[in-house]
C-alpha positions, 0 to 999 in steps of 0.5 A: 894069873890067867892073862894071856901073853905070847913072847918071841917065836911060837908056832901057829899051833900047840904041840906041832913042829917048830924049827930054827932057820937051819931046820933043828927042832925046838923042844917044847916044855909044858910048865903047868900048875895042878897037873894039866888042869890049870894055868900053864905056859908052853916054852920052846928050848934050843936044848933039851930042858931035862938034860941033867948031868949032875945032881949034888946036895945044896945046903940050904941056910938055917931053916929051923924054927922056934915055936911062939911059946910062951905065946906073946906079940913079937917086934922084929927089927929087920933093918938090924939083921945082918945077911950075906949079900946074895939074893937067893943064898943070903935070905934069913928065915924070920917067920914060917910055918908048913904053908909059908916062910918069910925071909929077909935079905939085903943084896950087895950092889951091881958089882956083886954080879947076879945071883946063882940060877935058882928055882923054888920047887916047893911053891910061888914066891912073892918078893916085896922090894923094900928098896933098891932096883935091878932085874929078874932074869928067867926062862920067860925073859927079863922083869925089871924091879924097883922100890915097892914092887911085889915080884911074883915067881911062879913055882919051879921057874928057873931065875936069877936076881940081878940087882943094879943097886943094893936091895932090901928084899922081903921074900914070901915063900909059899907052899902053894900058888900065889894069886890075886884074891878070888873075889876080884876075879871073874869066873874066867880070871879077869880082874873085875871093876871093883878090884884095887888094881888091874891087868895094866898094873901087872908087868911080865917079861917082853922078849926072850932072854937067850943065853949059852952055856954048858954045864950050867948049875941051878939051885933048887929048893924042894921037899922030901920026907925029912922037910925042906932041902936044897939040890945043885942040879947041873944042866948040859945047856943053859936053862935061858935058851927059850926062843919064845913061849905063850900062855898065862903062867910067867913072873910079873911085878906089880907095884905097891903104888898101883894099888888103889886103896878102898876106904869107908865112912867108918874104919874098914877091915884088913881084907879091903887091903888085900892084894894077893892070896896063897894056901892058908895065908893072904897078903895085904898092904896098907898105903897112904889113904883118905881115912874114915869120914863119919863125924865120930869116926875112930880112924885107927883099928879097933881092937880084935881077936885073931881067932883064926890067924896069926898077923904079920905086919911089915912097916915100909913107909911113912908113919903108922898111926896105930903103933905110936909109942911102941917102939915100931919103926921102918923096918919093923915086923909085928907079929900079933898071933891068934889067941889074944886081942890086939889093937892100937897103942892106947894113946894112938886111939885119941891121937887119931880122932879128927884125922883125915888122912894117913901116910903109912905103908905096910905089907901084911901077911896073915896066916891061918896056921900058927907062925914060928920064929926063924933063926933070923927073927930071933936075932932082932927081937925087941923083947919089950914089945909085948908089954907096950899096951900095959906100959910096963914089963912082965910080972915074972920077967921075959922068958923069951921065945920058949922051947927048942928049935923044930924043923919044918915038916913041909 
């Protein structure tokens, strides 16, 4: 995110001496994307940021994936999913491919305390807060979160979640960076006038978070030739020892209520609802809005074939018009994979005529590679959903998800 910030004590020039009041040198760390050719931040530590004293295996939660075969639409009821209360280790994999993984966790209350220190060395994370509140503490400082926030955490940022109340977290983990759509950015990175949000809506850390400690554990999610793995690294000093930093790379929040929906005289396609993008996937949000105002408009979507993508819709608020009669409720995920046409339930089309406002909220993830089902998704599937457009069950019975589980080849 090319939006410069400076927090805490930084020297007047890069890569020069920066000392504490007793004359001790702070240790400068460059955290940068794409080698030295993209966004970065410079952090100034009291201790040596690479002072590792131990490294052990961290056994990740189940990351296996099952192909969507035979091919069909899926309905997953996330509110029926039981999770461990830890915001990091409690995540259960719902859907995923080699570009992005979608997980879900319901955290414990404030009395559970903070999560372990954690960093994702595979890619950025964009965590949608379905409900709850708290803070995310990181080497950059503290970012409060609340219901409706997207919490965007750059790759390899050491951080921890500190819920102040139980929180439902919809975690989108990329194998890439996550940023605003390029069409909304100037060639220098500023959000343009036609963008549905601006820099005023992005909230980053405001001051350093200083912590002391010795032999501090950090859980690291990373890749090997065998796939996604975890390591528990132990550092001589606490990673939260940063006295100041500056640059264009840092965690931030963006609340869904600050997104200004784009509407039109006739039905607008999903790209107008886009909020972020990563490599081979996009994130959109559908929000309460005025709808199409042509005298013959059909407000719900037309049927469409996903020629190049799988579509994931997570229903988080209101009453989603196009899915009436399908069993979809708050907390539901619909997966409409590439390979066949999908659209509104038939009765929803006539019912929508004449509507001038939709009260609905949903987070959508569209991927350009097929999505597999994670163990969490399989655990809460509604097997009847695929047949709701026809109004009857399958001719030969529901054969389930199909083939054996596979493991990520990231």
